[in-house]
N, C-alpha and C positions, 0 to 999 in steps of 0.2 A: 779533284776527280779526274778520271781518264780522259785524255784529250780526244777530240774528233778522229784525229789521224791513229791514235792507239786503238779507239773503238774500231775503225775500219780495219786495221791491221789484224787485230784478234779475230775479226769477223771472216776475213779472208783466210786466216790459218785454220779456222773452224771448218770451212767450206772444204779445204783441201783434204783434212783429216777424215771428214765424213765420206768425201768422195772415194778416198783411198781404203775406206773400210767397207765400202758398199759392194755386195756379191749378189748374183742373179743365180737360182737355183730353180729350173723350170719356170713356173708360174710365180715363184716366190723370189722377193727381194729381202736381203738379209744384211744387218750391219754386224760385222765382227767386232769385237772389243778394240783390237788394233790392226788387224788384217795379218800380222805375222806371228807374234807370241802365243796368242790364244786362237786356234782355229775352230772356233765354236760360235755361235750365237748364244750368248748368255743372257738371262732373263732381265736383271735390272739394268744392264749395261745397254741392252737393246732398247729398253723403255726410255732411258735417258737420252740416248742418241736420237730416237724418234723425236722426243720433245724439241731437241735443238733443231733438226732438220727440218722441222715445220716451218721454221723462219726462213728457209731458203727453197725447200722443194715440198710443199703441203701435200700433194698428192703421194710422193715418196714416202713422207712420215707416217700417212695412214696405211700404207701397205705393210709397214713393219710390223703393226700390230696383228695382221692378219697371218703374216708368216710365223710370227711368235705363238699366237693362239691357235695356229693349225696343229700342234702338236699338244695341245692341252689334252689331259687325261679325262676320261668320263666322268670321274668324280669332282672335276673342276680344278685339280692341282696343275700348276705350270711347272714344267721341268727347269731344273737349274740351268742347264744348256742343252743344246741340240747340236749334235755332229750331222752337218748338211753334206759333208764330204769325208772321205776316209782320212783321219789325222795321221800325222808322222808317228814313226815307231815308239818315241818316248811317251806321246798322249796315248796311243794305242795300249802300251803297258800300263800306264795308270788308269786309264778309264775302262778298257775292255776286260783286260785280264784282272783286274781288281773288282769286277763286277759292278763297275759304277754306273756304266752306260748299257742300256738295253740294245738288243740287235736292231731295233727300228731307229737307233739314234737318239732316243730321249733317256734322260737322267731316270734311273729306276728308283732312286731314293731321295735326292736333294731337290729342293725347290729354293726359292730366294726370296728377299724382302718383297712384299706387294707392291711394286712401283707402277705396274701397268695402268690401273684405273687412273691414278692421279695423272699420269703423263698423257693418256689418251685424253682425259679432259681437257688439259693444257693445250693439246694440239687442236682440239675443237675451238677453243677459245680464240685461237690464231686463225683457223680456216672457217669457222662458221657453218661447217658442213654437217647439217642435220643428219643426212643420210648415213653419214660416218657413224654417228652416234647410234642410230638405229640398227645398224648391222653389227656393231661391235659389242653393245650393251649385253646381249645373252652370255657371252663369254666372259665379261666382265663380273657378272652377277654369280655365274658359277663358280669362278674363283674365289670372290670373296664369301660366298655361302660355304665352300669348303674351308677357308681359313677360319671362318667365325664358328662353324659347327663341327669340324673335324680335328682343328688343331688346338683346341682347348684341352691338352692332355693332362694337366693337373686340376681340372675342373674348377679354376679359379677365375674364369673370365678372361684371361689372357692368352695369347696364342703362343704355341711352343715351337721350338726346333729339335731335330732329332740328331744333328751331328753340326759340328762347327762350320761346314761348308754352307750350310742353309743360311748363315747369317749375313753372308756377304763381306763380313769382317773376318776372314777365315781364321786366322792365327792369333786374334786379339787375346792379350793377357788375361781377359776374364775368364777364358775357358782352362786355363793351366789348373785353376782349383777344381773345376769340374772333371777334367780328364785325367788329374793326378799327375801333371807333367811339369818338370822344371824348366820353363820356357826360357830362363836366363843363361842355361847352359849351351854350349856351342853345338851341341847335337839335338837341339830343341826341336828344330824342323823335322829331323828323322823321326823323333819321338812322336810328333804329332801325326806324321804318316803312317807309323806303326799302329797307333791308337785309333786311327780313323779306319785303317784296313780291318783292324780287329772287330770294330762296329760292324762294319758292312758285312763281315761273314756272320756275325750273330744274327743281324738283321734278315739276311738270306735264309737263315735256318728256319724263321717263322714267316718265311714268304712276304717279307717286308710289310705284314699287316700292321697298322698304327696301333691298334688295340693291344696286340701282342708285344709290339715295341715298346708300348708304355709299360707294359707288365716287366719287361727286362729292366727297365730303369737305368740304362747305360748312360744316356745323355738326354736330358729333357731340360731345356732351358727356356725361359721366358724371357727372350732376349729383347732389348730396348729398341733396337735398330728395326726388327721386324715388327715388333708391337706399334711403334710410331708410324712406319709406313703403311701397315694394315688399318690403323686408325684413319690416317688421312685418305687412303684409298677407299675406305668404308663410307667416309664423308662425300668422296668424289662420286662415287656410284649413286648415292642419295642425290647429289646436284645433278647428275646426267638425268635421272629418272625426272627430276624436276623440270629440266630443259625440255625433255619429251612430253611433259604434262601429266605424268603419273605421280599424284601427289601422295597417294597412299605408299606406294614402294619408296618413293623420296623420305618420307618421314620414317619409314622403317629403317632404312640404311643410315639416316643420320642419327637416329636413336641408338643404333649399334655403335656407332662412331663416338657418340657421347658417353655410351655406357663403357667402352674399351679405355677411353680416356680418363674415366672416373676410377676404373680399376687400377689403372697405372697409379694414379694419384694415392689411392688407398694402399696398395700392395707394395709398390716400389720405391715410394718416396721416402727419404731419410731426412727428417726434420732438422736432425742435429748437423747434418753435412749441407743440407740445402741443396740435394741433388737426387736423381733417380738412380736406383741399383738393380741390377740384373737379378732375378731370382732363378734357382736351379733346384732340382731334387738330388740328392746324394744320400744313399744307404737309407733311403725310405724317407728322410726328412727333407722339407722344402726350406732352402737357406736362401740367404740375400748375399751376393757378391760383395767384396769389400773393395772391389777394384774398379774405380770410375774411368770411364774413357769418353771419347766425345759422344758416342752413343748415349751416354747418360743424359745429355742435354737435348737430345732429339726430340723428347716430347713437345719441346718448342714447335717443332714442325707440323704437329697435329693442329695448331691453334684452337684447342680445346682445353688445355689446363688451365688452371686458375692464374690470374694476373699476378698474384703474390708469389706463387711458386715460379712463374716465368721470370719475374724481376729477379728472384733469388738466383735462378740458372745463369742468367745474363750477367748480374752485377758480381757475383761470387765465384763463376766459374769461366764463363766464355770470356770475360775481360780479365781474368786473372793472370797475370804473367808469371806466377807460381804454379800455374796448372796448364791450361791449354793455349793461352795466349804466347805465342811466338814471333820472332822477326817475319816468319812467312806462315801466317796463320793457316789453320789452327791445328795444332798437335793432336793426333788420335789419341795418344796415350799421354797422360798427366806427366809433366816434366820432372815431377817429384817421385815418380815411379822409377825404382831401380832397373826396371825392364824396358824403359823408354828408349828407343834407338831413333834419332832424328833423321837419319838416312840408312843407307845400305853399307854396312861395314864388312869388309872382306873376311873378317874373322868370325863374324856371327852367323853366316850362313843365310841366305835370303828369305828369312821369315817375315811375311808381309803383315801389316797392321799391328806391328810393334811400335809404332810412332809414325813420325813423318807427317805431311799434310797431303790431304785426298781432296780433290775439288768437289767430287760429288758430296763429301761431309760438309765442306764450306758452303756448298750452295744449300743443302737442307738447313744449316744453321741460319743462312742468310734469309731464306724463306721465312722461317721461323721469326726471326728478329722483326722483319717486316710485319707479320702477323700481329706482334704485340707492340708496334709502334716505335721500335728501335730503329728509325730510318737511317740517322748518322752512323750507327755502329755498323747497319748492314751495307752502307755506302763505303765505310772504312774497309771493311772485310773484303767486299767485291774488288776495291781499288788494289788492295794488297795482293789478293789471289791473281789478279789480271797481270800487275806489275812483274810478279814471280813468273808467270807464264812467258811474257814478253822478253824478259830478262834470259830466261833459258832458250828462248826461241822455239818452243816446242809444247804441244800438250802431252806431258809425260804421264804415266799411271799414276806416279806419287812424286812427291818432293821432299827434299830434306827441310825439316821445319825451321832450321837455323840458317843455312846458306842459300836455300832456294833451288839447290841442284836437283835435276831430275833423275828419277830412277825407273827401272821397269820398262813396260811399253813405251816405244819412242814417238807413236802418234795415236795417243790413247782416245777413244771416241768419247768417254764419259767426261773428260776434262773439258770438253768443249761447253759443257754447263756454263762455264764462266760467261759465255755470251748470254746466256739467260739470266744470269745475275745482273749483267749490265743492264739488259732490257728492264728488268723489274725496278732497278734503282732509278732508271729514268722516267718511270712512269709517274704521273700525278699522284701525289697522295690521295687516298681515298677520303 
């Protein structure tokens, strides 16, 4: 396992990164993803950074949720990103001229995977501040009511996304078949951008109304990353209500989480392959993707799928060196997929989520492994993740899954989740 000195080093590096990404905007404190590359508060990045920050600055971690949820829409939806200051010319062209960000600085279409409630509960578990829970629970409830009631666009009991950016795994090869893009081609990134811009234009024509967007049928995907985080956050809201003594609402949200997990098992499980597969609508038909990614094993993170299915996910896929297990675990895209790119190759253009290893994904898998008693496997995943970071000497946005070389943002906040991985592995088994 990681030595005490290595643990202290990675903690020190994490404090420096979180300090470097911390910003003040009037009464609000905000973590930017990396402070340079992405000049926004991004939803799931923000929640992940707050979870880690609670280890060092509990009050600062709590403030992150109030800045994040201050931009929550009246229907409960959380924006994908918030522009707290005017971004540079390139981002203005992408976001404002593309109609992606509204004049008040909120994303007008996109949300992201529902990480907030789970991370808020984890912050409380570190601080024990009941007043924080009492103040934040109405916002968390509104978000999960929106996800539960408004985002089941196919009427199948699963949550849906309406563009690839809402997945958090933006250019995952899963969406090639949904969008009709040849992602292995050199101009794949340009094709994704053009398709996304076309979707945005069509959505604006129907006033971004979800029901009318559903009728357009352009991009309706029951993404596994989103559904897994939604399930875990429904469970978390139930646990928060339990902490606050409201057993009725606690049972309600826990039952919703169980129901969502059951629907994933019923609709997304492929028994022949022993893995979950994303579903999507195409030409009026509901289809199952044939492209497994690391999102396909994230139902482990819910802690609510059957032990038998969890065992198959771990033994046949997470630990499979012919699929996701690589020298610097875990590759987001199966190494057997011809579109898999271990890192960032100059001739391929910087399409993200085409492979490589991402600390936030490793963290979710590690949490899932611990949920199902795979403690030794979680410790190995944690050790290899931390060793990769220490060897590179930085919390990078993502890493080459073969060599461990870092790419993207150079001081990336969500990669500090490695500290939480270490903490979880050092706790005594339940």
